[in-house]
C-alpha positions as CSV (number, residue, x, y, z in Angstrom):
1,M,-3.9,14.8,-4.6
2,Q,-6.4,13.1,-2.3
3,C,-5.9,9.8,-0.5
4,F,-8.7,7.9,1.2
5,V,-8.5,5.3,4.0
6,R,-10.4,2.2,2.9
7,T,-11.3,-0.2,5.7
8,V,-10.9,-3.8,4.8
9,T,-11.7,-6.6,7.3
10,P,-9.7,-9.8,7.0
11,F,-12.9,-11.7,6.3
12,S,-13.4,-9.9,3.0
13,L,-10.1,-11.3,1.7
14,G,-11.1,-14.9,1.4
15,S,-8.4,-17.4,2.3
16,L,-6.0,-14.5,3.1
17,G,-8.3,-13.6,6.0
18,F,-7.5,-17.0,7.6
19,L,-3.8,-16.3,7.2
20,A,-4.2,-12.9,8.8
21,L,-6.0,-14.3,11.8
22,T,-3.5,-17.0,12.2
23,A,-0.6,-14.5,12.2
24,V,-2.3,-12.5,14.9
25,A,-3.2,-15.5,16.9
26,L,0.5,-16.7,16.9
27,G,1.6,-13.4,18.2
28,S,3.7,-12.3,15.2
29,N,5.0,-8.8,15.6
30,A,6.1,-8.5,11.9
31,P,3.8,-6.6,9.5
32,A,1.7,-8.7,7.1
33,I,0.8,-7.5,3.6
34,F,-2.5,-8.8,2.2
35,E,-2.8,-6.7,-1.0
36,V,-1.2,-3.8,-2.9
37,E,-3.7,-1.7,-5.0
38,N,-3.9,1.6,-6.9
39,N,-5.2,4.2,-4.5
40,Y,-8.0,5.3,-7.0
41,S,-9.1,2.2,-8.9
42,Y,-8.7,-0.5,-6.2
43,I,-8.1,-3.1,-8.9
44,S,-7.0,-6.3,-7.1
45,P,-3.9,-8.2,-8.0
46,G,-4.5,-10.9,-10.6
47,T,-7.3,-9.1,-12.3
48,P,-7.2,-7.4,-15.7
49,N,-5.6,-4.0,-15.8
50,Y,-3.9,-4.5,-12.4
51,G,-0.6,-2.7,-11.8
52,I,1.0,0.2,-10.0
53,A,2.5,3.0,-12.2
54,P,5.6,4.9,-11.2
55,G,4.7,8.2,-9.7
56,S,1.3,7.1,-8.6
57,V,-0.3,6.7,-5.2
58,F,-0.9,3.2,-4.0
59,I,-2.2,1.5,-0.9
60,I,-1.0,-1.5,1.1
61,I,-3.6,-3.4,3.1
62,G,-2.5,-5.7,5.9
63,T,-2.0,-5.9,9.6
64,G,0.7,-4.6,11.9
65,L,1.8,-2.1,9.3
66,S,2.3,0.8,11.7
67,T,0.9,2.3,14.9
68,D,-2.8,1.6,15.6
69,A,-3.5,5.3,16.1
70,G,-5.7,6.9,13.4
71,P,-3.9,7.8,10.1
72,V,-2.3,11.2,9.8
73,L,-2.2,12.5,6.2
74,Q,1.1,14.0,5.2
75,S,1.5,17.0,2.9
76,S,3.3,16.8,-0.4
77,A,4.2,20.5,0.1
78,P,7.9,21.3,0.8
79,P,9.9,19.6,2.2
80,G,7.9,16.7,0.7
81,L,6.7,13.4,1.8
82,P,8.8,11.3,4.2
83,T,10.1,7.8,3.4
84,T,9.8,6.8,7.0
85,L,6.7,7.7,9.0
86,N,5.6,6.5,12.5
87,G,8.4,3.9,12.5
88,T,7.2,2.5,9.1
89,S,9.1,2.3,5.8
90,I,8.5,0.6,2.5
91,S,10.9,-1.1,0.1
92,V,10.1,-2.2,-3.5
93,N,12.5,-4.4,-5.5
94,V,11.9,-4.8,-9.3
95,D,14.5,-6.6,-11.3
96,G,17.2,-5.9,-8.7
97,T,16.4,-2.2,-8.5
98,M,15.4,-1.0,-5.0
99,A,12.9,1.9,-4.5
100,T,11.8,3.6,-1.3
101,P,8.3,5.0,-1.7
102,A,7.3,8.2,0.0
103,I,4.5,7.7,2.6
104,Y,1.2,9.7,2.7
105,Y,-0.2,8.1,5.8
106,T,0.2,5.1,8.0
107,S,-2.2,3.0,10.2
108,D,-2.2,-0.5,11.6
109,G,-4.2,-1.9,8.6
110,Q,-3.3,0.4,5.7
111,L,-0.5,2.5,4.2
112,A,-0.6,5.0,1.3
113,A,2.5,5.8,-0.6
114,V,3.9,7.2,-3.8
115,L,5.9,4.8,-6.0
116,P,9.1,6.6,-7.1
117,S,9.0,7.8,-10.7
118,D,12.3,6.0,-11.6
119,T,11.0,2.5,-10.5
120,P,11.4,0.2,-13.4
121,T,8.4,-1.7,-14.9
122,G,8.0,-5.4,-14.2
123,T,7.2,-7.9,-11.5
124,G,8.8,-7.4,-8.2
125,T,8.3,-7.6,-4.4
126,I,7.3,-5.1,-1.7
127,T,8.1,-5.2,2.0
128,V,7.0,-3.1,4.9
129,T,9.3,-2.5,7.9
130,Y,7.7,-1.3,11.2
131,N,9.7,-0.9,14.4
132,G,12.5,-3.0,13.0
133,Q,10.2,-5.9,12.0
134,T,10.0,-6.6,8.2
135,S,7.1,-8.3,6.5
136,A,7.4,-11.2,4.2
137,P,7.8,-10.0,0.6
138,A,4.5,-9.5,-1.3
139,P,4.2,-9.3,-5.1
140,I,3.9,-6.0,-6.9
141,V,3.4,-5.4,-10.6
142,V,4.8,-2.1,-11.9
143,V,3.3,-1.0,-15.2
144,A,4.0,2.0,-17.4
145,S,0.6,3.6,-16.7
146,S,-2.4,2.7,-14.7
147,L,-5.6,4.7,-14.8
148,G,-7.4,5.2,-11.5
149,L,-10.3,7.6,-10.9
150,D,-11.0,9.3,-7.7
151,T,-14.5,8.7,-6.4
152,Y,-16.7,10.9,-4.2
153,Y,-16.8,8.4,-1.2
154,G,-13.3,7.0,-1.9
155,Y,-14.3,3.4,-2.5
156,G,-13.4,3.1,-6.2
157,T,-17.0,3.0,-7.3
158,G,-19.8,5.6,-7.6
159,L,-19.6,9.3,-8.5
160,A,-16.3,10.4,-10.0
161,V,-14.5,13.4,-8.7
162,A,-13.3,15.8,-11.4
């Protein structure tokens, strides 16, 4: 399974970019989540076919999510992916059921994780905790299945990888 780091600047997120800059300007140490997307399709929340399927890799885009050092990709080989990496952990709550995704990599602006296979479908919330500071809850939609194709350059468009 491949994961790609996608760089997103706050300015490409419309009105959310203003919120991100405001949070930084106010000196907030808590992580901030801007968007949660399928790692392969990059379909944005609120658009047709959006959703994260149990057992799939997804990304969280934001600020203050983890250390600002470059991302270090973890291996899914034994003993498996950790649920805490570089002081960062993720919690998903769907209909009162809590799930803790395993983390592939962390960076200041992006995380990649695997949604546990037993996560129920439905609308819920996701939070990121980094160094004891927890983000505000962000929406997440968990669906039974969600197609995402890996692309050669890892941007969700262009040549497909087979």
